[in-house]
HTML snippet that shows the backbone in 3Dmol.js (N, CA, C, O; Angstrom):
<script src="https://3Dmol.org/build/3Dmol-min.js"></script>
<div id="view" style="width:600px;height:400px;position:relative"></div>
<script>
const pdb = `
ATOM      1  N   MET A   1     -44.355  31.582  -8.683  1.00  0.00           N
ATOM      2  CA  MET A   1     -43.888  30.290  -8.244  1.00  0.00           C
ATOM      3  C   MET A   1     -44.961  29.254  -8.578  1.00  0.00           C
ATOM      4  O   MET A   1     -46.147  29.475  -8.333  1.00  0.00           O
ATOM      5  N   THR A   2     -44.537  28.135  -9.133  1.00  0.00           N
ATOM      6  CA  THR A   2     -45.457  27.079  -9.535  1.00  0.00           C
ATOM      7  C   THR A   2     -45.388  25.931  -8.537  1.00  0.00           C
ATOM      8  O   THR A   2     -44.308  25.534  -8.098  1.00  0.00           O
ATOM      9  N   TYR A   3     -46.552  25.408  -8.190  1.00  0.00           N
ATOM     10  CA  TYR A   3     -46.653  24.291  -7.262  1.00  0.00           C
ATOM     11  C   TYR A   3     -47.262  23.088  -7.960  1.00  0.00           C
ATOM     12  O   TYR A   3     -48.100  23.239  -8.849  1.00  0.00           O
ATOM     13  N   LEU A   4     -46.842  21.892  -7.559  1.00  0.00           N
ATOM     14  CA  LEU A   4     -47.349  20.652  -8.137  1.00  0.00           C
ATOM     15  C   LEU A   4     -48.024  19.800  -7.071  1.00  0.00           C
ATOM     16  O   LEU A   4     -47.612  19.794  -5.911  1.00  0.00           O
ATOM     17  N   THR A   5     -49.065  19.083  -7.476  1.00  0.00           N
ATOM     18  CA  THR A   5     -49.720  18.134  -6.582  1.00  0.00           C
ATOM     19  C   THR A   5     -48.954  16.815  -6.610  1.00  0.00           C
ATOM     20  O   THR A   5     -48.095  16.596  -7.465  1.00  0.00           O
ATOM     21  N   VAL A   6     -49.277  15.954  -5.673  1.00  0.00           N
ATOM     22  CA  VAL A   6     -48.641  14.641  -5.633  1.00  0.00           C
ATOM     23  C   VAL A   6     -48.986  13.847  -6.892  1.00  0.00           C
ATOM     24  O   VAL A   6     -48.147  13.092  -7.384  1.00  0.00           O
ATOM     25  N   LYS A   7     -50.186  13.997  -7.417  1.00  0.00           N
ATOM     26  CA  LYS A   7     -50.566  13.295  -8.646  1.00  0.00           C
ATOM     27  C   LYS A   7     -49.764  13.809  -9.840  1.00  0.00           C
ATOM     28  O   LYS A   7     -49.354  13.025 -10.696  1.00  0.00           O
ATOM     29  N   GLN A   8     -49.540  15.116  -9.900  1.00  0.00           N
ATOM     30  CA  GLN A   8     -48.751  15.675 -10.994  1.00  0.00           C
ATOM     31  C   GLN A   8     -47.307  15.170 -10.935  1.00  0.00           C
ATOM     32  O   GLN A   8     -46.706  14.867 -11.966  1.00  0.00           O
ATOM     33  N   ILE A   9     -46.764  15.084  -9.733  1.00  0.00           N
ATOM     34  CA  ILE A   9     -45.387  14.611  -9.585  1.00  0.00           C
ATOM     35  C   ILE A   9     -45.291  13.132  -9.937  1.00  0.00           C
ATOM     36  O   ILE A   9     -44.360  12.714 -10.625  1.00  0.00           O
ATOM     37  N   SER A  10     -46.250  12.342  -9.469  1.00  0.00           N
ATOM     38  CA  SER A  10     -46.206  10.908  -9.777  1.00  0.00           C
ATOM     39  C   SER A  10     -46.296  10.674 -11.281  1.00  0.00           C
ATOM     40  O   SER A  10     -45.633   9.783 -11.812  1.00  0.00           O
ATOM     41  N   SER A  11     -47.102  11.461 -11.960  1.00  0.00           N
ATOM     42  CA  SER A  11     -47.206  11.351 -13.417  1.00  0.00           C
ATOM     43  C   SER A  11     -45.904  11.789 -14.086  1.00  0.00           C
ATOM     44  O   SER A  11     -45.431  11.138 -15.017  1.00  0.00           O
ATOM     45  N   ARG A  12     -45.338  12.873 -13.618  1.00  0.00           N
ATOM     46  CA  ARG A  12     -44.101  13.409 -14.186  1.00  0.00           C
ATOM     47  C   ARG A  12     -42.945  12.417 -14.047  1.00  0.00           C
ATOM     48  O   ARG A  12     -42.119  12.287 -14.951  1.00  0.00           O
ATOM     49  N   LEU A  13     -42.894  11.719 -12.911  1.00  0.00           N
ATOM     50  CA  LEU A  13     -41.788  10.804 -12.635  1.00  0.00           C
ATOM     51  C   LEU A  13     -42.116   9.349 -12.968  1.00  0.00           C
ATOM     52  O   LEU A  13     -41.259   8.474 -12.848  1.00  0.00           O
ATOM     53  N   SER A  14     -43.345   9.095 -13.383  1.00  0.00           N
ATOM     54  CA  SER A  14     -43.805   7.733 -13.721  1.00  0.00           C
ATOM     55  C   SER A  14     -43.660   6.762 -12.554  1.00  0.00           C
ATOM     56  O   SER A  14     -43.197   5.633 -12.717  1.00  0.00           O
ATOM     57  N   VAL A  15     -44.063   7.224 -11.381  1.00  0.00           N
ATOM     58  CA  VAL A  15     -44.104   6.375 -10.192  1.00  0.00           C
ATOM     59  C   VAL A  15     -45.467   6.545  -9.535  1.00  0.00           C
ATOM     60  O   VAL A  15     -46.227   7.444  -9.897  1.00  0.00           O
ATOM     61  N   SER A  16     -45.776   5.686  -8.574  1.00  0.00           N
ATOM     62  CA  SER A  16     -47.076   5.755  -7.917  1.00  0.00           C
ATOM     63  C   SER A  16     -47.114   6.868  -6.866  1.00  0.00           C
ATOM     64  O   SER A  16     -46.079   7.340  -6.397  1.00  0.00           O
ATOM     65  N   VAL A  17     -48.328   7.270  -6.515  1.00  0.00           N
ATOM     66  CA  VAL A  17     -48.520   8.283  -5.472  1.00  0.00           C
ATOM     67  C   VAL A  17     -47.920   7.815  -4.141  1.00  0.00           C
ATOM     68  O   VAL A  17     -47.232   8.600  -3.489  1.00  0.00           O
ATOM     69  N   PRO A  18     -48.155   6.555  -3.707  1.00  0.00           N
ATOM     70  CA  PRO A  18     -47.521   6.115  -2.453  1.00  0.00           C
ATOM     71  C   PRO A  18     -45.993   6.193  -2.480  1.00  0.00           C
ATOM     72  O   PRO A  18     -45.371   6.437  -1.446  1.00  0.00           O
ATOM     73  N   THR A  19     -45.389   5.991  -3.637  1.00  0.00           N
ATOM     74  CA  THR A  19     -43.935   6.109  -3.749  1.00  0.00           C
ATOM     75  C   THR A  19     -43.487   7.539  -3.474  1.00  0.00           C
ATOM     76  O   THR A  19     -42.489   7.757  -2.788  1.00  0.00           O
ATOM     77  N   ILE A  20     -44.217   8.511  -4.005  1.00  0.00           N
ATOM     78  CA  ILE A  20     -43.880   9.922  -3.746  1.00  0.00           C
ATOM     79  C   ILE A  20     -43.944  10.203  -2.252  1.00  0.00           C
ATOM     80  O   ILE A  20     -43.034  10.818  -1.695  1.00  0.00           O
ATOM     81  N   TRP A  21     -45.013   9.756  -1.600  1.00  0.00           N
ATOM     82  CA  TRP A  21     -45.146   9.990  -0.153  1.00  0.00           C
ATOM     83  C   TRP A  21     -44.044   9.276   0.622  1.00  0.00           C
ATOM     84  O   TRP A  21     -43.539   9.820   1.604  1.00  0.00           O
ATOM     85  N   ARG A  22     -43.660   8.075   0.206  1.00  0.00           N
ATOM     86  CA  ARG A  22     -42.584   7.346   0.882  1.00  0.00           C
ATOM     87  C   ARG A  22     -41.270   8.104   0.740  1.00  0.00           C
ATOM     88  O   ARG A  22     -40.535   8.266   1.715  1.00  0.00           O
ATOM     89  N   TRP A  23     -40.970   8.573  -0.479  1.00  0.00           N
ATOM     90  CA  TRP A  23     -39.757   9.360  -0.684  1.00  0.00           C
ATOM     91  C   TRP A  23     -39.776  10.628   0.167  1.00  0.00           C
ATOM     92  O   TRP A  23     -38.748  11.015   0.723  1.00  0.00           O
ATOM     93  N   ALA A  24     -40.927  11.272   0.273  1.00  0.00           N
ATOM     94  CA  ALA A  24     -41.035  12.538   1.004  1.00  0.00           C
ATOM     95  C   ALA A  24     -40.796  12.356   2.497  1.00  0.00           C
ATOM     96  O   ALA A  24     -40.234  13.238   3.146  1.00  0.00           O
ATOM     97  N   ARG A  25     -41.219  11.213   3.052  1.00  0.00           N
ATOM     98  CA  ARG A  25     -41.056  11.036   4.500  1.00  0.00           C
ATOM     99  C   ARG A  25     -39.766  10.321   4.875  1.00  0.00           C
ATOM    100  O   ARG A  25     -39.415  10.273   6.054  1.00  0.00           O
ATOM    101  N   ASP A  26     -39.051   9.765   3.900  1.00  0.00           N
ATOM    102  CA  ASP A  26     -37.797   9.064   4.148  1.00  0.00           C
ATOM    103  C   ASP A  26     -36.692  10.080   4.431  1.00  0.00           C
ATOM    104  O   ASP A  26     -36.312  10.858   3.556  1.00  0.00           O
ATOM    105  N   SER A  27     -36.184  10.064   5.656  1.00  0.00           N
ATOM    106  CA  SER A  27     -35.171  11.054   6.039  1.00  0.00           C
ATOM    107  C   SER A  27     -33.850  10.850   5.291  1.00  0.00           C
ATOM    108  O   SER A  27     -33.064  11.789   5.169  1.00  0.00           O
ATOM    109  N   GLY A  28     -33.597   9.649   4.793  1.00  0.00           N
ATOM    110  CA  GLY A  28     -32.372   9.392   4.046  1.00  0.00           C
ATOM    111  C   GLY A  28     -32.461   9.799   2.585  1.00  0.00           C
ATOM    112  O   GLY A  28     -31.459   9.829   1.870  1.00  0.00           O
ATOM    113  N   SER A  29     -33.665  10.110   2.159  1.00  0.00           N
ATOM    114  CA  SER A  29     -33.887  10.505   0.768  1.00  0.00           C
ATOM    115  C   SER A  29     -33.604  11.994   0.611  1.00  0.00           C
ATOM    116  O   SER A  29     -33.822  12.777   1.535  1.00  0.00           O
ATOM    117  N   ASN A  30     -33.121  12.374  -0.557  1.00  0.00           N
ATOM    118  CA  ASN A  30     -32.930  13.808  -0.805  1.00  0.00           C
ATOM    119  C   ASN A  30     -34.099  14.382  -1.597  1.00  0.00           C
ATOM    120  O   ASN A  30     -33.998  15.464  -2.175  1.00  0.00           O
ATOM    121  N   PHE A  31     -35.225  13.637  -1.619  1.00  0.00           N
ATOM    122  CA  PHE A  31     -36.420  14.111  -2.310  1.00  0.00           C
ATOM    123  C   PHE A  31     -36.954  15.340  -1.581  1.00  0.00           C
ATOM    124  O   PHE A  31     -36.974  15.364  -0.350  1.00  0.00           O
ATOM    125  N   PRO A  32     -37.387  16.361  -2.323  1.00  0.00           N
ATOM    126  CA  PRO A  32     -37.868  17.598  -1.689  1.00  0.00           C
ATOM    127  C   PRO A  32     -39.042  17.355  -0.741  1.00  0.00           C
ATOM    128  O   PRO A  32     -39.884  16.489  -0.977  1.00  0.00           O
ATOM    129  N   ARG A  33     -39.076  18.119   0.308  1.00  0.00           N
ATOM    130  CA  ARG A  33     -40.173  18.041   1.271  1.00  0.00           C
ATOM    131  C   ARG A  33     -41.352  18.851   0.744  1.00  0.00           C
ATOM    132  O   ARG A  33     -41.163  19.885   0.102  1.00  0.00           O
ATOM    133  N   PRO A  34     -42.562  18.384   1.013  1.00  0.00           N
ATOM    134  CA  PRO A  34     -43.744  19.134   0.562  1.00  0.00           C
ATOM    135  C   PRO A  34     -43.979  20.371   1.418  1.00  0.00           C
ATOM    136  O   PRO A  34     -43.428  20.510   2.510  1.00  0.00           O
ATOM    137  N   ILE A  35     -44.796  21.250   0.901  1.00  0.00           N
ATOM    138  CA  ILE A  35     -45.162  22.486   1.589  1.00  0.00           C
ATOM    139  C   ILE A  35     -46.654  22.435   1.878  1.00  0.00           C
ATOM    140  O   ILE A  35     -47.457  22.164   0.985  1.00  0.00           O
ATOM    141  N   LYS A  36     -47.023  22.696   3.125  1.00  0.00           N
ATOM    142  CA  LYS A  36     -48.438  22.749   3.490  1.00  0.00           C
ATOM    143  C   LYS A  36     -48.949  24.155   3.202  1.00  0.00           C
ATOM    144  O   LYS A  36     -48.516  25.118   3.835  1.00  0.00           O
ATOM    145  N   LEU A  37     -49.860  24.274   2.257  1.00  0.00           N
ATOM    146  CA  LEU A  37     -50.449  25.571   1.922  1.00  0.00           C
ATOM    147  C   LEU A  37     -51.768  25.788   2.649  1.00  0.00           C
ATOM    148  O   LEU A  37     -52.324  26.886   2.621  1.00  0.00           O
ATOM    149  N   GLY A  38     -52.260  24.763   3.288  1.00  0.00           N
ATOM    150  CA  GLY A  38     -53.508  24.820   4.034  1.00  0.00           C
ATOM    151  C   GLY A  38     -53.704  23.493   4.732  1.00  0.00           C
ATOM    152  O   GLY A  38     -52.862  22.601   4.627  1.00  0.00           O
ATOM    153  N   GLN A  39     -54.809  23.357   5.444  1.00  0.00           N
ATOM    154  CA  GLN A  39     -55.055  22.139   6.199  1.00  0.00           C
ATOM    155  C   GLN A  39     -55.086  20.902   5.294  1.00  0.00           C
ATOM    156  O   GLN A  39     -54.554  19.854   5.659  1.00  0.00           O
ATOM    157  N   ASN A  40     -55.694  21.019   4.143  1.00  0.00           N
ATOM    158  CA  ASN A  40     -55.808  19.895   3.213  1.00  0.00           C
ATOM    159  C   ASN A  40     -55.151  20.179   1.870  1.00  0.00           C
ATOM    160  O   ASN A  40     -55.597  19.679   0.837  1.00  0.00           O
ATOM    161  N   CYS A  41     -54.101  20.973   1.884  1.00  0.00           N
ATOM    162  CA  CYS A  41     -53.457  21.372   0.631  1.00  0.00           C
ATOM    163  C   CYS A  41     -51.934  21.254   0.776  1.00  0.00           C
ATOM    164  O   CYS A  41     -51.282  22.110   1.373  1.00  0.00           O
ATOM    165  N   THR A  42     -51.394  20.182   0.218  1.00  0.00           N
ATOM    166  CA  THR A  42     -49.958  19.944   0.253  1.00  0.00           C
ATOM    167  C   THR A  42     -49.429  19.966  -1.172  1.00  0.00           C
ATOM    168  O   THR A  42     -49.980  19.310  -2.057  1.00  0.00           O
ATOM    169  N   ARG A  43     -48.370  20.716  -1.387  1.00  0.00           N
ATOM    170  CA  ARG A  43     -47.802  20.857  -2.729  1.00  0.00           C
ATOM    171  C   ARG A  43     -46.281  20.845  -2.647  1.00  0.00           C
ATOM    172  O   ARG A  43     -45.687  21.010  -1.581  1.00  0.00           O
ATOM    173  N   TRP A  44     -45.675  20.644  -3.810  1.00  0.00           N
ATOM    174  CA  TRP A  44     -44.227  20.742  -3.966  1.00  0.00           C
ATOM    175  C   TRP A  44     -43.929  21.877  -4.929  1.00  0.00           C
ATOM    176  O   TRP A  44     -44.680  22.101  -5.879  1.00  0.00           O
ATOM    177  N   ARG A  45     -42.840  22.595  -4.691  1.00  0.00           N
ATOM    178  CA  ARG A  45     -42.425  23.636  -5.629  1.00  0.00           C
ATOM    179  C   ARG A  45     -41.822  22.983  -6.866  1.00  0.00           C
ATOM    180  O   ARG A  45     -41.002  22.071  -6.761  1.00  0.00           O
ATOM    181  N   LEU A  46     -42.231  23.451  -8.025  1.00  0.00           N
ATOM    182  CA  LEU A  46     -41.710  22.927  -9.287  1.00  0.00           C
ATOM    183  C   LEU A  46     -40.191  23.059  -9.328  1.00  0.00           C
ATOM    184  O   LEU A  46     -39.505  22.138  -9.771  1.00  0.00           O
ATOM    185  N   ALA A  47     -39.662  24.183  -8.876  1.00  0.00           N
ATOM    186  CA  ALA A  47     -38.210  24.406  -8.892  1.00  0.00           C
ATOM    187  C   ALA A  47     -37.483  23.353  -8.051  1.00  0.00           C
ATOM    188  O   ALA A  47     -36.402  22.904  -8.433  1.00  0.00           O
ATOM    189  N   ASP A  48     -38.060  22.955  -6.915  1.00  0.00           N
ATOM    190  CA  ASP A  48     -37.449  21.923  -6.066  1.00  0.00           C
ATOM    191  C   ASP A  48     -37.433  20.570  -6.779  1.00  0.00           C
ATOM    192  O   ASP A  48     -36.446  19.839  -6.709  1.00  0.00           O
ATOM    193  N   ILE A  49     -38.526  20.242  -7.460  1.00  0.00           N
ATOM    194  CA  ILE A  49     -38.608  18.973  -8.186  1.00  0.00           C
ATOM    195  C   ILE A  49     -37.614  18.970  -9.349  1.00  0.00           C
ATOM    196  O   ILE A  49     -36.940  17.969  -9.591  1.00  0.00           O
ATOM    197  N   GLU A  50     -37.526  20.086 -10.062  1.00  0.00           N
ATOM    198  CA  GLU A  50     -36.572  20.173 -11.176  1.00  0.00           C
ATOM    199  C   GLU A  50     -35.133  20.042 -10.686  1.00  0.00           C
ATOM    200  O   GLU A  50     -34.315  19.391 -11.337  1.00  0.00           O
ATOM    201  N   ALA A  51     -34.819  20.652  -9.547  1.00  0.00           N
ATOM    202  CA  ALA A  51     -33.471  20.546  -8.984  1.00  0.00           C
ATOM    203  C   ALA A  51     -33.180  19.103  -8.571  1.00  0.00           C
ATOM    204  O   ALA A  51     -32.070  18.612  -8.775  1.00  0.00           O
ATOM    205  N   TRP A  52     -34.166  18.426  -7.996  1.00  0.00           N
ATOM    206  CA  TRP A  52     -34.008  17.026  -7.618  1.00  0.00           C
ATOM    207  C   TRP A  52     -33.769  16.160  -8.853  1.00  0.00           C
ATOM    208  O   TRP A  52     -32.911  15.277  -8.840  1.00  0.00           O
ATOM    209  N   GLU A  53     -34.532  16.414  -9.923  1.00  0.00           N
ATOM    210  CA  GLU A  53     -34.346  15.671 -11.176  1.00  0.00           C
ATOM    211  C   GLU A  53     -32.931  15.881 -11.725  1.00  0.00           C
ATOM    212  O   GLU A  53     -32.291  14.931 -12.178  1.00  0.00           O
ATOM    213  N   ALA A  54     -32.452  17.111 -11.685  1.00  0.00           N
ATOM    214  CA  ALA A  54     -31.105  17.416 -12.182  1.00  0.00           C
ATOM    215  C   ALA A  54     -30.050  16.688 -11.350  1.00  0.00           C
ATOM    216  O   ALA A  54     -29.074  16.174 -11.899  1.00  0.00           O
ATOM    217  N   SER A  55     -30.238  16.641 -10.035  1.00  0.00           N
ATOM    218  CA  SER A  55     -29.274  15.950  -9.178  1.00  0.00           C
ATOM    219  C   SER A  55     -29.280  14.453  -9.450  1.00  0.00           C
ATOM    220  O   SER A  55     -28.235  13.808  -9.371  1.00  0.00           O
ATOM    221  N   ARG A  56     -30.435  13.894  -9.768  1.00  0.00           N
ATOM    222  CA  ARG A  56     -30.531  12.467 -10.101  1.00  0.00           C
ATOM    223  C   ARG A  56     -29.822  12.177 -11.426  1.00  0.00           C
ATOM    224  O   ARG A  56     -29.208  11.122 -11.581  1.00  0.00           O
ATOM    225  N   GLN A  57     -29.902  13.103 -12.374  1.00  0.00           N
ATOM    226  CA  GLN A  57     -29.232  12.916 -13.656  1.00  0.00           C
ATOM    227  C   GLN A  57     -27.717  12.946 -13.480  1.00  0.00           C
ATOM    228  O   GLN A  57     -26.993  12.201 -14.140  1.00  0.00           O
ATOM    229  N   GLU A  58     -27.241  13.817 -12.580  1.00  0.00           N
ATOM    230  CA  GLU A  58     -25.807  13.901 -12.321  1.00  0.00           C
ATOM    231  C   GLU A  58     -25.301  12.609 -11.695  1.00  0.00           C
ATOM    232  O   GLU A  58     -24.215  12.138 -12.033  1.00  0.00           O
ATOM    233  N   VAL A  59     -26.079  12.036 -10.788  1.00  0.00           N
ATOM    234  CA  VAL A  59     -25.689  10.789 -10.129  1.00  0.00           C
ATOM    235  C   VAL A  59     -25.646   9.648 -11.133  1.00  0.00           C
ATOM    236  O   VAL A  59     -24.783   8.774 -11.049  1.00  0.00           O
ATOM    237  N   ALA A  60     -26.577   9.653 -12.083  1.00  0.00           N
ATOM    238  CA  ALA A  60     -26.671   8.575 -13.065  1.00  0.00           C
ATOM    239  C   ALA A  60     -25.523   8.589 -14.074  1.00  0.00           C
ATOM    240  O   ALA A  60     -25.246   7.569 -14.705  1.00  0.00           O
ATOM    241  N   GLN A  61     -24.865   9.711 -14.229  1.00  0.00           N
ATOM    242  CA  GLN A  61     -23.801   9.809 -15.239  1.00  0.00           C
ATOM    243  C   GLN A  61     -22.473   9.401 -14.722  1.00  0.00           C
ATOM    244  O   GLN A  61     -21.488   9.433 -15.458  1.00  0.00           O
TER     245      GLN A  61
END
`;
const viewer = $3Dmol.createViewer("view");
viewer.addModel(pdb, "pdb");
viewer.setStyle({}, {cartoon: {color: "spectrum"}});
viewer.zoomTo();
viewer.render();
</script>
């Protein structure tokens, strides 16, 4: 299983780091929730991000 940092996701989606955090905490957003792997280690599963991207493409069409 591959995990991504917030910086990797922001680069992948071409948005700022604060935008990723805003999407993650917005209960109305369908953006994947992060996973705490340790006290100072928060990551997202690559598969969750890819599924979110696919759902966004479906909405756009």
